C-alpha angles and dihedrals in degrees: 000000000000116000145109112336127209116262095259094054092046093050091049093052093045090053090051091051091047091053090051092056098047114124111352103017124239102240093210095047092045092054094045092048093049092050093045091050094052119093092231092052093051093048095046095046092046093050095046092046093048092049094046095046092042096051096042092042092051090049092053094044093049092049090049091050092050091049099050093091092049092048092049092058097037119105102222113196097193117205103206092188088066091050090052092048089049090054092048091050091049093048090049089054090051089054092047087060089069091052090050092052091054091049091050090051089051088050090062091047102264135116123208130181108270095232090051091053092048094046094048092049095047094049094043091055091076089055087072089074093060115101109246145060113334099307091167090067096036091049092051091052091047094050091048092052092048095048100051146024094266134149108246091220089059092052089049089055090049093050092049092046093049092049092051093044091052090056094046096048093046090053090049095050092044089056092046093051098040102140120245091227093056129240140267128011092313091061092201106198108210124211118249091254090053091053089049090051091052091051093048091045091053092052093048092050091052094047096044098043101080094052093041092050094047090050091049093052092048089051091051092048091049097048098035104033093158093057107030108047094151131121119254115235124250104254096216092055094042088053089061091054090049091052091055089047091055090050088050093054091047092050091047090050090051089051091052089048088055089050090053090048088051087062097034113026090188089076108098135181090282089064096053097095092067095056090041092053093045097054094041091051090046092053089049092053089043090055091053090048092048092145089067107086106260089332090282112193090353093079092042090052093052092047091049093047092051094046098048094085093052106036139041109271093246094052091045096053094044091048091051092052093042089053090061092049092050092048092049091049091050092048092049090050088049092051090050089050090049092052093049095048111109124260091248089108094059119113093358107160123237115227127196118255121208 
C-alpha cells in the first residue's frame, strides 16, 4: 500500500533518485521524482493506492471468507508436479524479462552486455515491492546507467518504451486469450464473430504499436525539445521485443493454468485460455496501478474476478492467492541469481547500433 514512509526509507529512495539524475538527467526519473516530491503527488498517489488496495483486498477477503466452508469439504487431490511446472514457467518468464530489456535497449540503438542486462532486470524486480512511483522501472534504468557508459537520455527512452510495450502486448494477449464462455460474474458469451474481432484487434495492436510509439516520441521531441530529448526507438527492433513479451505472457498464462490444474485436476488444456486471460488482464491492471507496490491485492482481485465464472469459488480464490506466492518465489530466486552472477557485466560499455 502506498503511503507515508518512515524517514529511513524515504532518505534511501531519495538517494536512489538523486543517483539516477547525476550528470545528464534521466528525463523519466526526473519527472517521477518531481511529482513524488510534491505534496499534491503524495496525496493523490496515497489516496488512489489506499482506495485500490482497500477495495480489491476487501473483495478477495470476502470471497475467501465465503469459500472457507466449501474448501473445508472439498477433496483436493493436489498434483505437485503441476505446481513445480508452474514455478518453472514463472521463473522462466522472470528470466525472459532480462532478454526483453536487452532487446528494448537495442531498439533505441544501444548494446549492453547480456549479463549486465539480466542482472539489472533481476535485481530491479524486487523494487516493484517498494511503495512509490514505479521503482521497478526506475531501478532498472539506474542500474543500467551505473553499469555501463550509457547516455541517461537513452535509458530513459528504453524505460518509457518498455513500459508502453508492456501495456500494448498485455492488451494484445488478453484479446487473444479472451475465453469463449465470457468472464466474471456476468459471463458474457460472445458470438464467434466477436471473438474473431478480438483476435484480429489484438494482432493489429501488436503490429501497429512499434511504429505508433516511435511516431509519438518523435512528435513529443519535436514539440517539446526542452523536455523530451530522448531517441525514438527503431520500430522493427521494438517489434522483436514485443514478440518476446507476448511469448512471456503466454508462458506465464500456461504456468498459471498448471497452478489451477494443481488445485483442480479436472482442468485440461481446453481450459487454459481462462487462466491465461485472467493473469494477463491482472498484469495489465497492475501496470496501470504501478504506484501500488507490485499490484498487491489489485492483481489478485482481477484474477479472482475473471476466474469466478469458470471455476468453483474456493478454487478461484486459492488459485489467485497461490499465483502471488509463486510469482514472489520466482522473483526472489531471480534476485538471488542476479546477485550470484559474476561481475563480468560491470562497466561494460554500450555502443551505438545502426
